[in-house]
N, C-alpha and C positions, 0 to 999 in steps of 0.2 A: 156304503156309501161308494160310491163307483166315481174316482175323480179322474179328472188328467191335469196334470201339470204345466203349467206354458212358462218356457223363463225364456223370454227375448235376451241377445246378447250381442253387442258390439264390442272388440276389443277388449273383451274379459278376460285372457288368460290366466292371468294374476288371481282377482278375485274370485271366479268360476268356481274353482276347483274346489277350494273349502267349504263351500256352499255346496254342490253337490257331495261332498264326502257327511255334511251334517244332514243334508237328506237320507241319504244311506243307512246312518245312526237311526234315524228317527224311524223309515221303517223297520229296523231290527229291536227297535225296542217297544215299537207299539203295534197294534193292529195293522194291516197294511190298508190303506183305502184307497194306496194310490192306486190306479189300474195301468199307468202310461207317464211317464217324465218326459217330455218334445222340448228339447232344448234348441230353439232359433237361431242360426248363428246366420245373422245380419252383416252377409260380407265384409266381416272382419280383417284385415289385413297383417294378425296378428296369429299368432297359434290359437286361438280362441276354439275352432273346429277340433283340431288334435287333444287338447287336453281335457276340453269335454267328453270326446268320446271314451277317452282313457280312466277320466275319473268314474265314467259311467259303467264303465262295461261289465261290472257286476252285478248291477243293479236290473232285475225283471220289471218290459217294459222300456225301458229308455232307450229314448233316441237322440237322435242331430239331425235337423232340416236346416238347410242349410241357401240362403237367397244370392245371387249371382254377383250381384251387389249391394254395398248399402241404401236401402230403401227407408230407411226410421223404423223407432221403434213403435210404431203402430201397427207400418207394416209385418214387423216381425211379430207380434202380437196375433195379427189377423189371419198369418200364414199357419201359427200354431191352433186357431181356434177353429179354423176349417178342416185341419186333421184330424182334429182329437176326436175322439170317440167316447169317452165316459160319458156319465149321466150328468156330472158335472164340470165345471170347466174352470182352473183357477189359475191365474196369473202372478207370479214373481218375480219381484229385480234380480237379477244376477249378481247382486255384491251383496247379497243374505241381509241387506237393511231391516228387514222385515222378518224374523230367527221361524224357519219352518214348523217349529213347535208349536209359530201362533196359528195352523192350518186348524187344528180343533177347533177355533173359536171362529173360523170362517166356516167350517160346514153346521158349525151350529144355528147359526145366522141363516144361511141356506136353506135349513129346516124350513122358516117362514118367510120365506122372499123367494121372489126371483132371481132380486141382485143384489151381495151382500159388498160391502165396500168398508174395508182397513182405514181408520179413522185416525191420525195421529194427535188432533188437538182436542179431542173431546173431553168431556168426564171421566178419567178412568184410565186413561192413555199416559202414557209414558217416553217421553224421544229425550234422547241424548246426545250430545254432543250436537246439536243445532244452533250454529251460529245467532247472533241478533242479525244480523242483514238477513240472514235469510227467515228468522221468524219476524220482522218486520215485513220481507216484502210478501210474504206467506200470508201476514193480515191483512195485506194490503190486497193482494190477489183473491183471496176467500168472500171481502167485502162487496167487491168488481161479481164475483160471480152468483154473488145471491141477485145481482140486478135481471138476472138470467134463471130465478130459481134454484141454481145451484149451491146456496149457501151454506146450506146442512152436510155436504158433500164434499169429502177430500178426493177433490179430482187429482191431484197429482200422486196420490200415493199410488205406488209399486203393488198394491196386494188387492188383487177384485178378483168376484168369483161369481158363475152364472151357473144356474142350467142351462144345458146342452142349447135347446132349442133356444131359448132366447139368444144365448151369446151368439151363435151361428145368422139369428136372422139381424141382429144388431149388427155386426162385424161385415158379413157381406157383399154392403154398398158402401163401405170405409172412403170418406174423401179425405180427411186430415192424415197421415202416412205416418205426420215425426211426432213433436211431442202431445200436439193438442190434438192426439185420439180418443185422450180421457174425456176430456172435455164433449165431444162429439157422442160420444159411447152414451154418457150421462147425461145429455140431452136429448138426444134420441130415446133413451130410455124412460125421461118424463114425457115427451113429447106422446107412446105408446103407453102411458098410465101403466108402465110395469111397477111394482113394488121394490122396494130398495131398502136395506136393515144397513145402516150407517154402525162399525160397534168400534171400540178403542182396542188399541194395538200398543204393542210396545216395541218402539224401532229408535235404529241406531245408525244415526248422519255416519255413511264408512266415507271413507279417501277415494278420490280418484274420481268423483262423482262427474257426470259428461253435461248438468246442467246445473249450470251456472246462473247465478240472479239474473244479469246479464240478457242471457235466452229468456227467463222466465219473463220478465218484464216486456221485453219484444215481441214474447207470443201473446203476451197479454193483449197487445195489439191488434192480433189478427182474430182477435175469438168474439167479436162483433158481427164480421162479414160474415164470421165460419156459423155462427146460430142464424142471423138471416139467411145462408142457404141453405141449412138443417129444416129452419120454417116450413121452405118453399117445396121442398123434396116430401116431407112428411106431409105436410097439407094435402099435394097431391095424392098421395097415397091413401088419406082417409074420405077423399071425396068417392 
């Protein structure tokens, strides 16, 4: 399987280096399914670009794309998706909350579906260092998402994979450039009847997360108008 791995990164100079090192070790220990690794530097103001380039310089197919200014995680993932050449496109968070060793699970899930999404709360999943407050807000968020047919999808999990043509089609007209891009893409996928395979993963909360509970709850208030906007655009395409 020919895979492009996208890693969006904003001010990740401390956390991205060990994650890239783990990717290099993964490639050395296993048959290499990774065709390319694309770090998308989302206008970082620290040394993310430099340390990523140094950490990945000995990895075949490794490259860093830099956005001139910070646009949001959605914009960073979009840039990586549109540049990717692999038959399958996977993105993972730069903090390594989901270890690269989970990638084979992703590829098995993609064998039978258009899209595969790691899930931190379904049976068989293991989530470590997940605070009670984050667990409660996550529970409330999932129940809210169920109103829009997304209750079974861990929309906020930073470990998702797509067949190449599916990813490029979904991301080319992305409206939401920041945290809610996951919700937009998942809802567009449902509207277009793409098959989605949810699978349990091992996940560990990392220090330094940029998505705090207040931001999560604030984002939830923006979901309904976003869903209405997507419904309008998708209905026009189907006419």
